[in-house]
Structures are given as C-alpha cells and as structure tokens.
C-alpha positions as CSV (number, residue, x, y, z in Angstrom):
1,M,5.9,-26.5,13.2
2,L,7.6,-23.3,13.7
3,E,5.4,-20.6,15.6
4,L,5.8,-18.2,12.5
5,Y,3.9,-20.6,10.2
6,R,1.3,-21.3,12.7
7,K,0.6,-17.7,13.1
8,Q,0.6,-17.0,9.5
9,I,-1.9,-20.1,9.0
10,A,-3.9,-18.9,11.6
11,H,-4.2,-15.4,10.2
12,E,-5.2,-17.0,6.7
13,F,-8.3,-18.8,8.5
14,E,-9.2,-15.8,10.5
15,N,-9.1,-13.5,7.4
16,C,-11.6,-15.9,5.8
17,I,-14.1,-15.4,8.7
18,T,-13.5,-11.5,8.8
19,R,-14.3,-11.3,5.1
20,T,-17.4,-13.3,5.7
21,I,-18.7,-11.2,8.5
22,A,-17.9,-8.2,6.5
23,R,-19.8,-9.4,3.7
24,L,-22.8,-10.4,5.7
25,E,-23.0,-6.9,7.0
26,N,-23.0,-5.3,3.9
27,S,-25.0,-7.4,1.4
28,D,-28.2,-8.4,2.9
29,T,-31.2,-8.8,0.5
30,H,-34.9,-8.6,0.6
31,R,-36.2,-12.0,0.3
32,P,-39.8,-12.2,1.5
33,F,-40.4,-16.0,0.5
34,H,-37.3,-17.1,2.5
35,S,-38.5,-15.1,5.4
36,A,-41.9,-16.3,5.3
37,L,-40.9,-20.1,5.0
38,L,-37.7,-20.2,7.1
39,S,-36.7,-19.0,10.8
40,E,-34.5,-16.1,11.1
41,Q,-31.5,-18.6,12.1
42,A,-31.9,-20.6,9.1
43,L,-32.0,-17.6,7.0
44,F,-28.7,-16.4,8.8
45,W,-26.8,-19.7,8.4
46,S,-28.0,-20.1,4.7
47,R,-26.4,-16.5,4.1
48,F,-23.2,-17.5,6.1
49,E,-22.6,-20.7,4.3
50,R,-22.7,-19.1,0.8
51,S,-20.5,-16.3,2.0
52,F,-18.0,-18.3,3.7
53,S,-17.8,-20.6,0.8
54,T,-16.6,-17.6,-1.4
55,S,-14.0,-16.7,1.4
56,F,-12.6,-19.9,2.3
57,G,-12.0,-20.8,-1.7
58,Q,-9.3,-21.9,-3.8
59,G,-7.1,-18.9,-3.0
60,A,-7.1,-19.2,0.6
61,I,-6.4,-23.1,0.3
62,E,-3.6,-22.3,-1.9
63,R,-2.0,-19.7,0.4
64,I,-2.3,-22.0,3.4
65,S,-0.9,-25.1,1.5
66,K,2.1,-22.9,0.5
67,L,2.6,-22.0,4.1
68,M,2.3,-25.8,5.4
69,A,4.9,-26.7,2.6
70,L,7.4,-24.1,4.0
71,A,6.6,-25.2,7.3
72,G,7.4,-28.8,6.3
73,G,11.0,-27.9,5.2
74,A,10.5,-26.5,1.5
75,T,13.2,-24.1,0.6
76,E,11.0,-22.4,-1.7
77,A,7.2,-22.3,-2.4
78,G,4.7,-20.4,-4.5
79,N,1.3,-20.3,-5.9
80,Q,0.1,-20.1,-9.5
81,K,3.7,-21.0,-10.8
82,E,4.5,-20.8,-14.3
83,T,6.5,-23.7,-15.7
84,Y,7.8,-23.8,-19.5
85,V,8.1,-27.5,-20.5
86,S,9.9,-28.5,-23.6
87,L,8.3,-31.9,-25.0
88,S,8.3,-33.3,-28.7
89,R,5.2,-32.9,-30.8
90,G,4.8,-36.7,-30.6
91,Q,4.8,-36.3,-26.9
92,L,2.2,-33.8,-26.7
93,A,0.0,-35.7,-29.1
94,A,0.3,-38.9,-27.2
95,I,-0.6,-37.0,-23.9
96,D,-3.7,-35.7,-25.3
97,A,-4.8,-38.9,-27.1
98,H,-4.0,-40.7,-23.9
99,V,-6.2,-38.6,-21.8
100,A,-8.8,-38.2,-24.1
101,S,-9.0,-42.1,-24.3
102,L,-9.1,-42.4,-20.5
103,R,-11.9,-39.9,-20.3
104,E,-14.2,-41.7,-23.0
105,G,-13.3,-45.2,-21.6
106,G,-11.7,-46.1,-24.8
107,L,-8.4,-47.4,-23.3
108,G,-9.7,-50.9,-22.3
109,R,-8.4,-50.6,-18.8
110,A,-8.7,-48.5,-15.5
111,P,-6.5,-45.4,-15.1
112,N,-3.1,-46.2,-13.5
113,W,-0.6,-43.3,-13.1
114,D,2.5,-45.5,-13.6
115,L,1.0,-47.1,-16.7
116,D,-0.4,-43.9,-18.0
117,L,2.9,-41.9,-17.5
118,A,4.8,-44.8,-19.6
119,A,2.0,-44.7,-22.3
120,A,2.6,-41.0,-22.5
121,Q,6.3,-41.0,-22.9
122,Y,6.5,-41.4,-26.6
123,R,9.6,-40.4,-28.1
124,V,10.8,-39.6,-31.7
125,A,13.5,-37.4,-33.1
126,E,11.4,-34.4,-33.3
127,T,12.1,-30.8,-32.5
128,A,11.0,-29.9,-29.1
129,E,8.1,-27.5,-28.6
130,E,7.7,-25.3,-25.5
131,R,4.4,-25.2,-23.5
132,R,3.4,-23.2,-20.5
133,V,2.1,-25.0,-17.4
134,I,0.6,-23.1,-14.5
135,S,0.6,-25.0,-11.1
136,D,-1.7,-24.0,-8.2
137,L,1.1,-25.0,-5.8
138,W,4.9,-25.5,-6.4
139,W,7.9,-26.0,-3.9
140,V,11.2,-27.1,-3.6
141,K,12.3,-29.5,-0.9
142,D,15.6,-31.6,-1.0
143,G,16.7,-30.0,-4.2
144,K,13.6,-31.4,-6.0
145,N,10.6,-29.7,-7.6
146,H,6.9,-30.5,-6.4
147,Y,4.0,-29.3,-8.4
148,M,0.5,-29.9,-7.2
149,S,-2.8,-29.3,-9.1
150,I,-5.4,-28.2,-6.3
151,K,-9.0,-28.9,-7.0
152,T,-12.3,-28.7,-5.5
153,V,-13.1,-31.9,-3.4
154,K,-15.5,-32.9,-6.1
155,P,-13.8,-32.1,-9.2
156,N,-15.6,-32.5,-12.5
157,I,-14.0,-34.6,-15.6
158,D,-12.9,-31.7,-17.5
159,Q,-11.0,-30.1,-14.6
160,T,-9.3,-33.4,-13.9
161,A,-8.4,-34.3,-17.5
162,E,-6.7,-30.9,-17.8
163,A,-4.8,-31.4,-14.3
164,K,-3.9,-34.9,-15.9
165,R,-2.4,-33.3,-18.9
166,D,-0.5,-30.8,-17.1
167,L,1.0,-33.4,-14.7
168,L,2.0,-35.7,-17.2
169,K,3.7,-32.7,-19.4
170,L,5.6,-31.7,-16.0
171,K,6.9,-35.3,-15.1
172,I,8.1,-36.0,-18.5
173,H,9.9,-32.4,-18.8
174,D,11.3,-33.2,-15.4
175,P,11.4,-36.8,-14.4
176,A,13.0,-36.2,-11.1
177,A,10.2,-33.9,-10.1
178,E,7.3,-34.9,-7.9
179,V,3.6,-34.2,-9.4
180,Y,0.1,-34.4,-7.3
181,F,-3.4,-34.0,-7.7
182,G,-4.6,-32.8,-4.4
183,L,-8.0,-32.4,-2.8
184,Y,-7.5,-30.8,0.6
185,Y,-10.2,-32.9,2.2
186,N,-12.2,-36.0,1.7
187,P,-16.0,-35.4,1.9
188,Y,-16.7,-39.2,2.2
189,G,-14.5,-40.0,5.3
190,E,-10.9,-40.2,6.6
191,N,-9.5,-42.8,4.5
192,K,-8.5,-42.4,0.9
193,T,-10.3,-45.5,-0.1
194,D,-13.7,-43.7,1.2
195,Y,-13.6,-41.5,-1.7
196,A,-16.7,-42.0,-3.8
197,W,-17.3,-39.1,-6.3
198,T,-17.3,-40.9,-9.5
199,P,-17.5,-38.5,-12.2
200,P,-13.6,-38.0,-12.6
201,M,-12.7,-41.6,-11.4
202,G,-12.1,-42.3,-15.3
203,V,-8.9,-40.2,-15.3
204,F,-7.3,-41.0,-12.2
205,D,-7.5,-44.1,-9.8
206,F,-8.4,-41.8,-6.7
207,R,-8.2,-44.7,-4.4
208,N,-4.8,-46.2,-5.4
209,D,-2.7,-43.7,-7.5
210,Q,0.1,-42.2,-5.4
211,V,-0.2,-38.8,-7.2
212,V,-3.5,-38.4,-6.0
213,L,-3.6,-36.8,-2.5
214,I,-6.8,-36.7,-0.6
215,G,-7.2,-35.2,3.1
216,R,-4.4,-36.4,5.4
217,G,-2.6,-37.5,2.6
218,Y,-2.6,-33.9,1.2
219,W,-1.4,-32.2,4.3
220,D,1.1,-34.7,5.5
221,T,2.7,-34.7,2.0
222,L,3.1,-31.1,2.4
223,G,4.0,-30.6,6.2
224,G,5.1,-33.9,7.2
225,N,3.7,-36.7,9.4
226,G,1.1,-35.1,11.8
227,A,0.4,-31.9,9.5
228,Y,-3.3,-32.8,8.9
229,E,-4.0,-33.0,12.6
230,E,-2.0,-29.8,13.0
231,V,-3.9,-27.6,10.5
232,L,-7.1,-28.9,11.8
233,E,-5.9,-27.8,15.5
234,I,-5.1,-24.3,14.1
235,A,-8.5,-24.1,12.7
236,E,-10.0,-25.0,15.9
237,E,-8.1,-22.3,17.9
238,V,-9.3,-19.7,15.3
239,G,-12.8,-21.0,15.5
240,A,-12.7,-20.8,19.3
241,R,-12.0,-17.0,18.9
242,T,-14.2,-16.2,16.1
243,R,-17.4,-17.9,17.2
244,A,-18.4,-15.1,19.6
245,R,-18.3,-12.6,16.8
246,L,-20.6,-14.7,15.0
247,D,-23.1,-15.0,17.7
248,E,-23.4,-11.2,17.9
249,L,-24.6,-11.1,14.3
250,R,-27.4,-13.5,14.7
C-alpha cells in the first residue's frame, strides 16, 4: 500500500479516538446509581464504549473503505454514490415481489444470489422507468463499476432486504458491474462460514453468496490480498499511540 493511503487511513482511525476523547471530556452526566453499583474504571469504560461506537460508526467505515479501494488500484471511488438505473416496470415489480417472497419464506427455497438475479431479470416490452439508488461505496477498477452496500455486522431484515433490492437493480441495469453486500468484520470468527446472525439469512445466503463480503473478504476485495491484515496493522499502530491518552483520562 502506498504510504499516502496508510497515513490517510491512520488519520481516520485517530480521528475516531480524538472525537471520543473530546466527547468524554465534555459530556459526563450525574448517574448516582451507576456510581454506587460500579467501580470508577467500569464506569469509564462503559462511557468510552458508547462514545467510541458513535465515533467509529458508518461514516468512518465508509471513508476508510473508500481509501482502501483507492489503495487497491481503483481509479475513482466515492461514498453515498447516486446512480440512476433504468428498468422496466415489470423488472421493478419482479424485484420487489422476489425480495418479499424471500424475506417471508414463501419462495420454496433458500436464497441464492445467482438464482435470485435470474428470477428478477423479468423482461417485457415496456417503457423504462428511472429509479435512484444510493450506494455506500462505489469505485471503478479496470474500467468496471463496483457498488457496495455497507451494513452493521448484525443487520436487521429490513436493511438487508432494501440492500438486496438496490443491488439487484444495479446489476440488472449494468450487468458488467460488480455488486456487494459488505460487513466489515465478522463478530463470530475469522471464517465466512462462522457467521451466525440469523435474522437476515432469509434474504442472502451469508455463508455462500459471493456478493456477500464479511471480514477478510470485505477488505481483500477492496485492497487486494493481505488488505485485511494491513488495515488491522494500521489500527494497531494508531492504538499504540492513543492508549497513553486514554490512560490519562482514567
């Protein structure tokens, strides 16, 4: 990875800590029952975790992911990318009906991206209608568009269904494009097959669909082989510099 991108990614991580510390210094509240029941250290880390989760949220992950895509050879990249897709009324209806059947368990089979895409590519001689799709991350590599919907690592079924509708629209509109549903880490282990959050599993096959990227697959798709280890290494380097600042607060 070019040093330019390492520094920019490190800056994003460090900003998360800086914002967290500023929030801790300015927003303490009087909580007599917490103070009576918990140690001072437990109270500090409870406050820190809540504040850090706010700082290290969707926006930070999107920005770091964009930088990783550029480091991995993308010629362009952006967050919250607006794309106007042109699909027939029949295709739009087929997408909505298909995703509804998946989430309600009425399809008679498990989700499978390739089969689901084929089922949604309903074509009739109709006037095309335009729809706007917003992608959390978009990049161009080797002349090809890539679109990613980035979600919390335990997404609910509504978020997942909406993302699948968007990805189907993008793929049908631009068959040469690559589309992804991305979770930036796996809370259940290192392997994709370890993923065990069941609420959205009726919409995607989280363990087998190639469009679903989790943890290592997420980062390596963006930045190339080894990108997952590299982004963790950058985070470790930032952590080594910021831990002393946290110790001063306790």
